[in-house]
HTML snippet that shows the backbone in 3Dmol.js (N, CA, C, O; Angstrom):
<script src="https://3Dmol.org/build/3Dmol-min.js"></script>
<div id="view" style="width:600px;height:400px;position:relative"></div>
<script>
const pdb = `
ATOM      1  N   MET A   1     -11.634   9.646  19.321  1.00  0.00           N
ATOM      2  CA  MET A   1     -11.214   8.256  19.593  1.00  0.00           C
ATOM      3  C   MET A   1      -9.878   8.882  20.875  1.00  0.00           C
ATOM      4  O   MET A   1      -9.963   8.777  22.099  1.00  0.00           O
ATOM      5  N   GLU A   2      -8.931   9.404  20.217  1.00  0.00           N
ATOM      6  CA  GLU A   2      -8.056   9.369  21.333  1.00  0.00           C
ATOM      7  C   GLU A   2      -8.666  10.345  22.864  1.00  0.00           C
ATOM      8  O   GLU A   2      -8.745   9.415  23.666  1.00  0.00           O
ATOM      9  N   ARG A   3      -8.831  10.818  23.156  1.00  0.00           N
ATOM     10  CA  ARG A   3      -9.319  10.997  24.301  1.00  0.00           C
ATOM     11  C   ARG A   3     -10.170   9.480  25.499  1.00  0.00           C
ATOM     12  O   ARG A   3      -9.948   9.143  26.662  1.00  0.00           O
ATOM     13  N   LEU A   4     -11.136   8.963  24.434  1.00  0.00           N
ATOM     14  CA  LEU A   4     -11.628   7.207  25.314  1.00  0.00           C
ATOM     15  C   LEU A   4     -10.061   6.266  25.536  1.00  0.00           C
ATOM     16  O   LEU A   4      -9.891   5.454  26.446  1.00  0.00           O
ATOM     17  N   ILE A   5      -8.819   6.689  24.256  1.00  0.00           N
ATOM     18  CA  ILE A   5      -7.708   5.651  24.820  1.00  0.00           C
ATOM     19  C   ILE A   5      -7.214   6.454  26.139  1.00  0.00           C
ATOM     20  O   ILE A   5      -6.946   5.901  27.205  1.00  0.00           O
ATOM     21  N   THR A   6      -7.161   7.443  25.965  1.00  0.00           N
ATOM     22  CA  THR A   6      -6.442   8.471  26.968  1.00  0.00           C
ATOM     23  C   THR A   6      -6.783   7.632  28.273  1.00  0.00           C
ATOM     24  O   THR A   6      -6.053   6.855  28.889  1.00  0.00           O
ATOM     25  N   ASP A   7      -8.468   8.112  28.591  1.00  0.00           N
ATOM     26  CA  ASP A   7      -9.581   7.925  29.455  1.00  0.00           C
ATOM     27  C   ASP A   7      -9.234   6.741  30.319  1.00  0.00           C
ATOM     28  O   ASP A   7      -9.108   6.725  31.544  1.00  0.00           O
ATOM     29  N   PHE A   8      -9.065   5.476  29.215  1.00  0.00           N
ATOM     30  CA  PHE A   8      -9.330   3.946  29.815  1.00  0.00           C
ATOM     31  C   PHE A   8      -7.718   3.089  29.436  1.00  0.00           C
ATOM     32  O   PHE A   8      -7.225   2.004  29.126  1.00  0.00           O
ATOM     33  N   CYS A   9      -7.434   4.415  29.718  1.00  0.00           N
ATOM     34  CA  CYS A   9      -5.347   4.041  30.069  1.00  0.00           C
ATOM     35  C   CYS A   9      -4.616   3.023  29.009  1.00  0.00           C
ATOM     36  O   CYS A   9      -3.678   2.282  29.304  1.00  0.00           O
ATOM     37  N   PHE A  10      -5.347   3.152  27.469  1.00  0.00           N
ATOM     38  CA  PHE A  10      -4.394   2.765  26.767  1.00  0.00           C
ATOM     39  C   PHE A  10      -3.109   3.104  26.547  1.00  0.00           C
ATOM     40  O   PHE A  10      -2.927   4.130  27.202  1.00  0.00           O
ATOM     41  N   LEU A  11      -2.154   2.817  26.005  1.00  0.00           N
ATOM     42  CA  LEU A  11      -0.517   3.499  25.834  1.00  0.00           C
ATOM     43  C   LEU A  11      -0.574   3.002  24.212  1.00  0.00           C
ATOM     44  O   LEU A  11      -1.258   2.083  23.762  1.00  0.00           O
ATOM     45  N   PRO A  12       0.401   3.937  23.437  1.00  0.00           N
ATOM     46  CA  PRO A  12       0.330   3.870  22.190  1.00  0.00           C
ATOM     47  C   PRO A  12       1.186   2.745  22.226  1.00  0.00           C
ATOM     48  O   PRO A  12       1.596   2.536  23.368  1.00  0.00           O
ATOM     49  N   ALA A  13       1.623   1.903  21.330  1.00  0.00           N
ATOM     50  CA  ALA A  13       2.329   0.138  21.138  1.00  0.00           C
ATOM     51  C   ALA A  13       2.579  -0.087  20.005  1.00  0.00           C
ATOM     52  O   ALA A  13       1.755   0.398  19.229  1.00  0.00           O
ATOM     53  N   TYR A  14       3.649  -0.808  19.407  1.00  0.00           N
ATOM     54  CA  TYR A  14       3.620  -1.309  17.826  1.00  0.00           C
ATOM     55  C   TYR A  14       3.688  -3.050  18.475  1.00  0.00           C
ATOM     56  O   TYR A  14       3.945  -3.446  19.612  1.00  0.00           O
ATOM     57  N   GLN A  15       3.459  -3.554  17.644  1.00  0.00           N
ATOM     58  CA  GLN A  15       3.672  -5.263  17.388  1.00  0.00           C
ATOM     59  C   GLN A  15       4.227  -5.400  15.822  1.00  0.00           C
ATOM     60  O   GLN A  15       3.879  -4.870  14.767  1.00  0.00           O
ATOM     61  N   ASP A  16       5.516  -6.608  16.267  1.00  0.00           N
ATOM     62  CA  ASP A  16       5.662  -7.387  15.344  1.00  0.00           C
ATOM     63  C   ASP A  16       4.161  -8.594  14.663  1.00  0.00           C
ATOM     64  O   ASP A  16       3.887  -9.563  15.372  1.00  0.00           O
ATOM     65  N   VAL A  17       3.664  -8.462  13.848  1.00  0.00           N
ATOM     66  CA  VAL A  17       2.804  -9.327  13.631  1.00  0.00           C
ATOM     67  C   VAL A  17       3.163 -10.545  13.558  1.00  0.00           C
ATOM     68  O   VAL A  17       2.396 -11.437  13.922  1.00  0.00           O
ATOM     69  N   PHE A  18       4.866 -10.903  12.888  1.00  0.00           N
ATOM     70  CA  PHE A  18       4.910 -12.344  13.002  1.00  0.00           C
ATOM     71  C   PHE A  18       5.282 -13.191  14.587  1.00  0.00           C
ATOM     72  O   PHE A  18       5.214 -14.420  14.604  1.00  0.00           O
ATOM     73  N   THR A  19       5.535 -12.686  15.428  1.00  0.00           N
ATOM     74  CA  THR A  19       6.023 -12.612  16.672  1.00  0.00           C
ATOM     75  C   THR A  19       5.086 -12.717  17.647  1.00  0.00           C
ATOM     76  O   THR A  19       4.937 -13.678  18.401  1.00  0.00           O
ATOM     77  N   GLY A  20       4.228 -11.344  17.611  1.00  0.00           N
ATOM     78  CA  GLY A  20       4.349 -11.527  18.969  1.00  0.00           C
ATOM     79  C   GLY A  20       4.914 -10.190  19.441  1.00  0.00           C
ATOM     80  O   GLY A  20       4.357  -9.327  20.119  1.00  0.00           O
ATOM     81  N   GLU A  21       5.969 -10.210  19.005  1.00  0.00           N
ATOM     82  CA  GLU A  21       6.770  -8.984  20.209  1.00  0.00           C
ATOM     83  C   GLU A  21       6.160  -7.453  20.318  1.00  0.00           C
ATOM     84  O   GLU A  21       5.895  -6.797  19.311  1.00  0.00           O
ATOM     85  N   THR A  22       5.978  -6.987  21.596  1.00  0.00           N
ATOM     86  CA  THR A  22       5.651  -5.344  21.668  1.00  0.00           C
ATOM     87  C   THR A  22       5.940  -4.316  22.093  1.00  0.00           C
ATOM     88  O   THR A  22       6.132  -4.309  23.309  1.00  0.00           O
ATOM     89  N   HIS A  23       6.074  -3.277  21.512  1.00  0.00           N
ATOM     90  CA  HIS A  23       7.056  -1.950  22.745  1.00  0.00           C
ATOM     91  C   HIS A  23       6.625  -1.320  22.647  1.00  0.00           C
ATOM     92  O   HIS A  23       6.085  -0.979  21.595  1.00  0.00           O
ATOM     93  N   LEU A  24       6.587  -0.716  23.773  1.00  0.00           N
ATOM     94  CA  LEU A  24       5.980   1.386  23.420  1.00  0.00           C
ATOM     95  C   LEU A  24       6.718   1.758  23.370  1.00  0.00           C
ATOM     96  O   LEU A  24       7.678   1.389  24.047  1.00  0.00           O
ATOM     97  N   PRO A  25       6.761   2.825  22.457  1.00  0.00           N
ATOM     98  CA  PRO A  25       7.257   3.990  21.649  1.00  0.00           C
ATOM     99  C   PRO A  25       7.516   4.851  23.240  1.00  0.00           C
ATOM    100  O   PRO A  25       6.759   5.108  24.177  1.00  0.00           O
ATOM    101  N   LEU A  26       9.062   5.135  22.955  1.00  0.00           N
ATOM    102  CA  LEU A  26      10.000   6.191  23.541  1.00  0.00           C
ATOM    103  C   LEU A  26       9.908   7.607  23.079  1.00  0.00           C
ATOM    104  O   LEU A  26       9.700   7.704  21.870  1.00  0.00           O
ATOM    105  N   GLY A  27      10.026   8.887  23.828  1.00  0.00           N
ATOM    106  CA  GLY A  27      10.400   9.959  23.411  1.00  0.00           C
ATOM    107  C   GLY A  27      11.309  10.135  23.306  1.00  0.00           C
ATOM    108  O   GLY A  27      11.960   9.118  23.545  1.00  0.00           O
ATOM    109  N   VAL A  28      12.235  11.418  22.894  1.00  0.00           N
ATOM    110  CA  VAL A  28      13.846  11.990  22.186  1.00  0.00           C
ATOM    111  C   VAL A  28      13.818  11.751  23.812  1.00  0.00           C
ATOM    112  O   VAL A  28      14.174  10.599  24.062  1.00  0.00           O
ATOM    113  N   ASP A  29      13.548  12.390  24.802  1.00  0.00           N
ATOM    114  CA  ASP A  29      14.156  11.967  26.304  1.00  0.00           C
ATOM    115  C   ASP A  29      13.920  11.244  27.135  1.00  0.00           C
ATOM    116  O   ASP A  29      13.715  11.505  28.321  1.00  0.00           O
ATOM    117  N   GLY A  30      13.922   9.294  26.118  1.00  0.00           N
ATOM    118  CA  GLY A  30      13.751   8.026  26.873  1.00  0.00           C
ATOM    119  C   GLY A  30      12.737   7.661  27.980  1.00  0.00           C
ATOM    120  O   GLY A  30      13.027   6.817  28.828  1.00  0.00           O
ATOM    121  N   VAL A  31      11.342   8.411  27.968  1.00  0.00           N
ATOM    122  CA  VAL A  31      10.054   8.191  28.768  1.00  0.00           C
ATOM    123  C   VAL A  31       8.829   7.779  27.908  1.00  0.00           C
ATOM    124  O   VAL A  31       8.085   8.436  27.179  1.00  0.00           O
ATOM    125  N   VAL A  32       8.862   6.844  28.148  1.00  0.00           N
ATOM    126  CA  VAL A  32       7.373   6.234  27.113  1.00  0.00           C
ATOM    127  C   VAL A  32       6.686   7.089  26.876  1.00  0.00           C
ATOM    128  O   VAL A  32       6.131   7.790  27.722  1.00  0.00           O
ATOM    129  N   SER A  33       6.576   7.214  25.508  1.00  0.00           N
ATOM    130  CA  SER A  33       6.025   8.282  25.204  1.00  0.00           C
ATOM    131  C   SER A  33       3.855   8.058  25.047  1.00  0.00           C
ATOM    132  O   SER A  33       3.113   7.092  24.869  1.00  0.00           O
ATOM    133  N   SER A  34       3.661   9.468  25.233  1.00  0.00           N
ATOM    134  CA  SER A  34       2.120   9.079  25.317  1.00  0.00           C
ATOM    135  C   SER A  34       1.359   9.606  23.458  1.00  0.00           C
ATOM    136  O   SER A  34       0.154   9.755  23.255  1.00  0.00           O
ATOM    137  N   THR A  35       2.224   9.747  22.616  1.00  0.00           N
ATOM    138  CA  THR A  35       2.153   9.236  21.441  1.00  0.00           C
ATOM    139  C   THR A  35       2.633   8.016  20.634  1.00  0.00           C
ATOM    140  O   THR A  35       3.036   7.100  21.352  1.00  0.00           O
ATOM    141  N   HIS A  36       2.682   7.791  19.316  1.00  0.00           N
ATOM    142  CA  HIS A  36       3.328   6.682  18.345  1.00  0.00           C
ATOM    143  C   HIS A  36       4.407   7.626  17.941  1.00  0.00           C
ATOM    144  O   HIS A  36       4.236   8.623  17.239  1.00  0.00           O
ATOM    145  N   THR A  37       5.690   7.162  18.519  1.00  0.00           N
ATOM    146  CA  THR A  37       6.231   8.309  18.175  1.00  0.00           C
ATOM    147  C   THR A  37       7.453   6.894  17.282  1.00  0.00           C
ATOM    148  O   THR A  37       7.033   5.782  17.602  1.00  0.00           O
ATOM    149  N   LEU A  38       8.584   6.805  16.446  1.00  0.00           N
ATOM    150  CA  LEU A  38       9.080   5.570  16.642  1.00  0.00           C
ATOM    151  C   LEU A  38      10.287   5.109  17.434  1.00  0.00           C
ATOM    152  O   LEU A  38      10.868   4.039  17.249  1.00  0.00           O
ATOM    153  N   TYR A  39      10.609   6.040  18.347  1.00  0.00           N
ATOM    154  CA  TYR A  39      11.424   6.612  19.179  1.00  0.00           C
ATOM    155  C   TYR A  39      11.810   4.948  20.011  1.00  0.00           C
ATOM    156  O   TYR A  39      10.906   4.579  20.760  1.00  0.00           O
ATOM    157  N   GLY A  40      12.669   4.280  19.943  1.00  0.00           N
ATOM    158  CA  GLY A  40      13.020   2.820  21.407  1.00  0.00           C
ATOM    159  C   GLY A  40      12.148   1.817  20.864  1.00  0.00           C
ATOM    160  O   GLY A  40      11.728   0.791  21.400  1.00  0.00           O
ATOM    161  N   LEU A  41      11.949   2.265  19.745  1.00  0.00           N
ATOM    162  CA  LEU A  41      11.735   0.309  18.973  1.00  0.00           C
ATOM    163  C   LEU A  41      13.222  -0.338  18.522  1.00  0.00           C
ATOM    164  O   LEU A  41      14.143   0.333  18.057  1.00  0.00           O
ATOM    165  N   PRO A  42      13.249  -1.595  18.727  1.00  0.00           N
ATOM    166  CA  PRO A  42      14.293  -1.939  18.260  1.00  0.00           C
ATOM    167  C   PRO A  42      14.845  -1.897  16.283  1.00  0.00           C
ATOM    168  O   PRO A  42      14.433  -1.696  15.141  1.00  0.00           O
ATOM    169  N   ASP A  43      15.967  -2.236  17.056  1.00  0.00           N
ATOM    170  CA  ASP A  43      16.975  -1.424  15.635  1.00  0.00           C
ATOM    171  C   ASP A  43      15.886  -3.050  14.326  1.00  0.00           C
ATOM    172  O   ASP A  43      15.074  -2.934  13.408  1.00  0.00           O
ATOM    173  N   THR A  44      16.207  -3.664  14.663  1.00  0.00           N
ATOM    174  CA  THR A  44      15.599  -4.238  13.454  1.00  0.00           C
ATOM    175  C   THR A  44      14.073  -4.584  12.915  1.00  0.00           C
ATOM    176  O   THR A  44      13.631  -5.456  12.166  1.00  0.00           O
ATOM    177  N   TRP A  45      13.345  -3.249  13.811  1.00  0.00           N
ATOM    178  CA  TRP A  45      12.239  -2.705  13.051  1.00  0.00           C
ATOM    179  C   TRP A  45      11.806  -2.057  12.352  1.00  0.00           C
ATOM    180  O   TRP A  45      10.727  -2.119  11.762  1.00  0.00           O
ATOM    181  N   VAL A  46      13.284  -0.726  12.303  1.00  0.00           N
ATOM    182  CA  VAL A  46      13.313  -0.308  11.867  1.00  0.00           C
ATOM    183  C   VAL A  46      13.596  -0.181  10.325  1.00  0.00           C
ATOM    184  O   VAL A  46      14.652  -0.781  10.127  1.00  0.00           O
ATOM    185  N   LEU A  47      13.022   0.435   8.921  1.00  0.00           N
ATOM    186  CA  LEU A  47      13.736   0.181   7.556  1.00  0.00           C
ATOM    187  C   LEU A  47      14.696   0.930   6.835  1.00  0.00           C
ATOM    188  O   LEU A  47      15.606   0.623   6.065  1.00  0.00           O
ATOM    189  N   ALA A  48      14.127   2.305   7.421  1.00  0.00           N
ATOM    190  CA  ALA A  48      14.858   3.573   6.937  1.00  0.00           C
ATOM    191  C   ALA A  48      15.143   4.246   7.858  1.00  0.00           C
ATOM    192  O   ALA A  48      14.462   3.942   8.837  1.00  0.00           O
ATOM    193  N   ARG A  49      16.178   5.429   8.132  1.00  0.00           N
ATOM    194  CA  ARG A  49      16.570   6.128   8.859  1.00  0.00           C
ATOM    195  C   ARG A  49      16.993   7.641   8.872  1.00  0.00           C
ATOM    196  O   ARG A  49      17.475   7.734   7.743  1.00  0.00           O
ATOM    197  N   ASP A  50      17.089   8.617   9.319  1.00  0.00           N
ATOM    198  CA  ASP A  50      17.341  10.155   8.245  1.00  0.00           C
ATOM    199  C   ASP A  50      18.616  10.156   8.815  1.00  0.00           C
ATOM    200  O   ASP A  50      18.945   9.384   9.716  1.00  0.00           O
ATOM    201  N   ASP A  51      19.492  11.177   8.211  1.00  0.00           N
ATOM    202  CA  ASP A  51      20.607  11.319   7.795  1.00  0.00           C
ATOM    203  C   ASP A  51      21.343  11.509   9.359  1.00  0.00           C
ATOM    204  O   ASP A  51      22.542  11.314   9.558  1.00  0.00           O
ATOM    205  N   GLU A  52      20.462  11.887  10.299  1.00  0.00           N
ATOM    206  CA  GLU A  52      20.998  11.783  12.385  1.00  0.00           C
ATOM    207  C   GLU A  52      21.096  10.943  12.316  1.00  0.00           C
ATOM    208  O   GLU A  52      22.232  10.668  12.704  1.00  0.00           O
ATOM    209  N   GLY A  53      20.075   9.274  11.728  1.00  0.00           N
ATOM    210  CA  GLY A  53      19.934   8.266  12.562  1.00  0.00           C
ATOM    211  C   GLY A  53      18.651   8.609  13.437  1.00  0.00           C
ATOM    212  O   GLY A  53      18.776   8.075  14.539  1.00  0.00           O
ATOM    213  N   HIS A  54      17.980   9.009  13.374  1.00  0.00           N
ATOM    214  CA  HIS A  54      16.230   9.306  13.744  1.00  0.00           C
ATOM    215  C   HIS A  54      15.913   7.811  12.626  1.00  0.00           C
ATOM    216  O   HIS A  54      16.532   7.337  11.673  1.00  0.00           O
ATOM    217  N   PRO A  55      14.293   7.335  13.537  1.00  0.00           N
ATOM    218  CA  PRO A  55      13.767   6.393  13.259  1.00  0.00           C
ATOM    219  C   PRO A  55      13.284   6.569  11.769  1.00  0.00           C
ATOM    220  O   PRO A  55      13.260   5.339  11.730  1.00  0.00           O
ATOM    221  N   LEU A  56      12.924   6.896  10.655  1.00  0.00           N
ATOM    222  CA  LEU A  56      11.555   7.426   9.716  1.00  0.00           C
ATOM    223  C   LEU A  56      10.620   6.056   9.804  1.00  0.00           C
ATOM    224  O   LEU A  56       9.732   5.983  10.654  1.00  0.00           O
ATOM    225  N   VAL A  57      10.863   5.034   8.920  1.00  0.00           N
ATOM    226  CA  VAL A  57       9.905   4.055   8.166  1.00  0.00           C
ATOM    227  C   VAL A  57      10.384   2.720   9.470  1.00  0.00           C
ATOM    228  O   VAL A  57      11.502   2.489   9.930  1.00  0.00           O
ATOM    229  N   LEU A  58       9.059   2.045   9.776  1.00  0.00           N
ATOM    230  CA  LEU A  58       8.945   1.027  10.249  1.00  0.00           C
ATOM    231  C   LEU A  58       9.245  -0.484   9.001  1.00  0.00           C
ATOM    232  O   LEU A  58       9.433  -0.476   7.785  1.00  0.00           O
ATOM    233  N   LYS A  59       9.201  -1.140   9.578  1.00  0.00           N
ATOM    234  CA  LYS A  59       9.229  -2.424   8.442  1.00  0.00           C
ATOM    235  C   LYS A  59       7.620  -2.824   8.687  1.00  0.00           C
ATOM    236  O   LYS A  59       7.069  -2.651   9.774  1.00  0.00           O
ATOM    237  N   ALA A  60       6.817  -3.500   7.275  1.00  0.00           N
ATOM    238  CA  ALA A  60       5.577  -3.521   6.775  1.00  0.00           C
ATOM    239  C   ALA A  60       4.607  -4.259   8.209  1.00  0.00           C
ATOM    240  O   ALA A  60       3.473  -4.035   8.633  1.00  0.00           O
ATOM    241  N   HIS A  61       5.542  -5.064   8.574  1.00  0.00           N
ATOM    242  CA  HIS A  61       5.196  -6.317   9.719  1.00  0.00           C
ATOM    243  C   HIS A  61       4.811  -5.938  10.740  1.00  0.00           C
ATOM    244  O   HIS A  61       3.956  -6.454  11.460  1.00  0.00           O
ATOM    245  N   ILE A  62       5.715  -4.512  10.981  1.00  0.00           N
ATOM    246  CA  ILE A  62       5.295  -3.605  12.387  1.00  0.00           C
ATOM    247  C   ILE A  62       3.724  -3.250  12.361  1.00  0.00           C
ATOM    248  O   ILE A  62       3.479  -2.746  11.264  1.00  0.00           O
ATOM    249  N   ILE A  63       2.617  -3.322  13.129  1.00  0.00           N
ATOM    250  CA  ILE A  63       1.987  -2.358  12.981  1.00  0.00           C
ATOM    251  C   ILE A  63       1.608  -1.536  14.606  1.00  0.00           C
ATOM    252  O   ILE A  63       2.097  -1.768  15.712  1.00  0.00           O
ATOM    253  N   ALA A  64       0.502  -0.475  14.174  1.00  0.00           N
ATOM    254  CA  ALA A  64       0.416   0.332  15.373  1.00  0.00           C
ATOM    255  C   ALA A  64      -0.474  -0.230  15.926  1.00  0.00           C
ATOM    256  O   ALA A  64      -1.181  -1.080  15.384  1.00  0.00           O
ATOM    257  N   GLY A  65      -0.566   0.102  16.939  1.00  0.00           N
ATOM    258  CA  GLY A  65      -2.006  -0.335  19.027  1.00  0.00           C
ATOM    259  C   GLY A  65      -1.610   0.425  19.763  1.00  0.00           C
ATOM    260  O   GLY A  65      -0.973   1.475  19.668  1.00  0.00           O
ATOM    261  N   PHE A  66      -2.137  -0.318  20.777  1.00  0.00           N
ATOM    262  CA  PHE A  66      -2.183   0.395  22.060  1.00  0.00           C
ATOM    263  C   PHE A  66      -2.120  -0.852  22.548  1.00  0.00           C
ATOM    264  O   PHE A  66      -2.381  -1.857  21.887  1.00  0.00           O
ATOM    265  N   MET A  67      -1.578  -0.833  24.371  1.00  0.00           N
ATOM    266  CA  MET A  67      -1.442  -1.516  25.303  1.00  0.00           C
ATOM    267  C   MET A  67      -2.714  -1.532  25.948  1.00  0.00           C
ATOM    268  O   MET A  67      -3.697  -1.217  25.277  1.00  0.00           O
ATOM    269  N   ARG A  68      -2.856  -1.871  27.222  1.00  0.00           N
ATOM    270  CA  ARG A  68      -3.025  -1.974  28.209  1.00  0.00           C
ATOM    271  C   ARG A  68      -3.133  -3.598  28.844  1.00  0.00           C
ATOM    272  O   ARG A  68      -3.142  -4.603  28.133  1.00  0.00           O
ATOM    273  N   SER A  69      -3.210  -3.590  30.319  1.00  0.00           N
ATOM    274  CA  SER A  69      -2.828  -4.524  30.800  1.00  0.00           C
ATOM    275  C   SER A  69      -2.063  -5.135  30.430  1.00  0.00           C
ATOM    276  O   SER A  69      -2.405  -6.309  30.576  1.00  0.00           O
ATOM    277  N   GLY A  70      -0.821  -5.025  29.844  1.00  0.00           N
ATOM    278  CA  GLY A  70      -0.568  -6.295  29.186  1.00  0.00           C
ATOM    279  C   GLY A  70      -0.848  -6.497  27.587  1.00  0.00           C
ATOM    280  O   GLY A  70       0.068  -7.034  26.965  1.00  0.00           O
ATOM    281  N   ARG A  71      -1.749  -6.208  27.026  1.00  0.00           N
ATOM    282  CA  ARG A  71      -2.157  -6.800  25.941  1.00  0.00           C
ATOM    283  C   ARG A  71      -2.567  -5.612  25.115  1.00  0.00           C
ATOM    284  O   ARG A  71      -3.206  -4.593  25.378  1.00  0.00           O
ATOM    285  N   PHE A  72      -1.753  -6.267  23.587  1.00  0.00           N
ATOM    286  CA  PHE A  72      -1.581  -5.814  22.655  1.00  0.00           C
ATOM    287  C   PHE A  72      -3.485  -5.198  22.000  1.00  0.00           C
ATOM    288  O   PHE A  72      -4.478  -5.924  22.060  1.00  0.00           O
ATOM    289  N   TYR A  73      -3.480  -4.088  21.577  1.00  0.00           N
ATOM    290  CA  TYR A  73      -5.134  -4.182  20.775  1.00  0.00           C
ATOM    291  C   TYR A  73      -4.607  -3.507  19.321  1.00  0.00           C
ATOM    292  O   TYR A  73      -4.148  -2.365  19.357  1.00  0.00           O
ATOM    293  N   SER A  74      -4.653  -3.962  18.523  1.00  0.00           N
ATOM    294  CA  SER A  74      -4.892  -3.354  17.253  1.00  0.00           C
ATOM    295  C   SER A  74      -6.073  -2.152  17.035  1.00  0.00           C
ATOM    296  O   SER A  74      -7.057  -1.920  17.736  1.00  0.00           O
ATOM    297  N   PRO A  75      -5.686  -1.590  16.009  1.00  0.00           N
ATOM    298  CA  PRO A  75      -6.840  -0.191  16.440  1.00  0.00           C
ATOM    299  C   PRO A  75      -7.942  -0.545  15.981  1.00  0.00           C
ATOM    300  O   PRO A  75      -8.755   0.314  16.324  1.00  0.00           O
ATOM    301  N   GLU A  76      -8.688  -1.746  15.085  1.00  0.00           N
ATOM    302  CA  GLU A  76      -9.344  -2.538  15.170  1.00  0.00           C
ATOM    303  C   GLU A  76     -10.510  -3.286  15.776  1.00  0.00           C
ATOM    304  O   GLU A  76     -11.739  -3.251  15.733  1.00  0.00           O
ATOM    305  N   GLU A  77      -9.459  -4.044  16.417  1.00  0.00           N
ATOM    306  CA  GLU A  77     -10.178  -4.372  18.137  1.00  0.00           C
ATOM    307  C   GLU A  77     -10.118  -3.222  19.433  1.00  0.00           C
ATOM    308  O   GLU A  77     -10.778  -3.148  20.470  1.00  0.00           O
ATOM    309  N   LEU A  78      -9.459  -2.711  19.099  1.00  0.00           N
ATOM    310  CA  LEU A  78     -10.282  -1.102  20.058  1.00  0.00           C
ATOM    311  C   LEU A  78     -11.089  -0.006  19.102  1.00  0.00           C
ATOM    312  O   LEU A  78     -11.151   1.052  19.728  1.00  0.00           O
ATOM    313  N   ALA A  79     -11.739   0.108  17.778  1.00  0.00           N
ATOM    314  CA  ALA A  79     -12.560   0.422  17.773  1.00  0.00           C
ATOM    315  C   ALA A  79     -13.971  -0.514  17.687  1.00  0.00           C
ATOM    316  O   ALA A  79     -14.977  -0.143  17.083  1.00  0.00           O
ATOM    317  N   SER A  80     -13.850  -1.737  18.375  1.00  0.00           N
ATOM    318  CA  SER A  80     -14.710  -2.287  18.492  1.00  0.00           C
ATOM    319  C   SER A  80     -15.295  -2.925  20.375  1.00  0.00           C
ATOM    320  O   SER A  80     -16.052  -3.688  20.975  1.00  0.00           O
ATOM    321  N   ILE A  81     -14.326  -1.978  20.514  1.00  0.00           N
ATOM    322  CA  ILE A  81     -14.614  -2.269  22.669  1.00  0.00           C
ATOM    323  C   ILE A  81     -15.605  -1.416  22.828  1.00  0.00           C
ATOM    324  O   ILE A  81     -15.588  -0.186  22.885  1.00  0.00           O
ATOM    325  N   SER A  82     -16.318  -2.039  22.883  1.00  0.00           N
ATOM    326  CA  SER A  82     -17.881  -1.210  23.903  1.00  0.00           C
ATOM    327  C   SER A  82     -16.971  -0.193  25.031  1.00  0.00           C
ATOM    328  O   SER A  82     -16.095  -0.566  25.811  1.00  0.00           O
ATOM    329  N   TYR A  83     -17.379   0.875  24.870  1.00  0.00           N
ATOM    330  CA  TYR A  83     -17.164   1.885  26.766  1.00  0.00           C
ATOM    331  C   TYR A  83     -18.080   1.753  28.045  1.00  0.00           C
ATOM    332  O   TYR A  83     -18.009   2.025  29.243  1.00  0.00           O
ATOM    333  N   ASP A  84     -19.288   0.999  26.857  1.00  0.00           N
ATOM    334  CA  ASP A  84     -20.483   1.076  28.393  1.00  0.00           C
ATOM    335  C   ASP A  84     -20.264   0.269  29.973  1.00  0.00           C
ATOM    336  O   ASP A  84     -20.262  -0.952  30.124  1.00  0.00           O
ATOM    337  N   ALA A  85     -20.177   0.772  30.506  1.00  0.00           N
ATOM    338  CA  ALA A  85     -19.933   0.224  32.251  1.00  0.00           C
ATOM    339  C   ALA A  85     -20.948  -0.837  31.746  1.00  0.00           C
ATOM    340  O   ALA A  85     -21.343  -1.723  32.504  1.00  0.00           O
TER     341      ALA A  85
END
`;
const viewer = $3Dmol.createViewer("view");
viewer.addModel(pdb, "pdb");
viewer.setStyle({}, {cartoon: {color: "spectrum"}});
viewer.zoomTo();
viewer.render();
</script>
């Protein structure tokens, strides 16, 4: 499924299920990441950090998914999309 996600321009993202707020993750270099990292997310979303301050755990109401054209897709929504032309 990862290749389909890349082919159809879906970007890794996270969403707060209570507020609908979404964010794209960043790499350690500050550039939008092509994978689900925990960098660049709001501090209020982070539940635990390591000794160097790197995020380790997100709060339970933050879910991973994907963004495309400004819309967030949960993994379940993405799995149900028809990729036929």
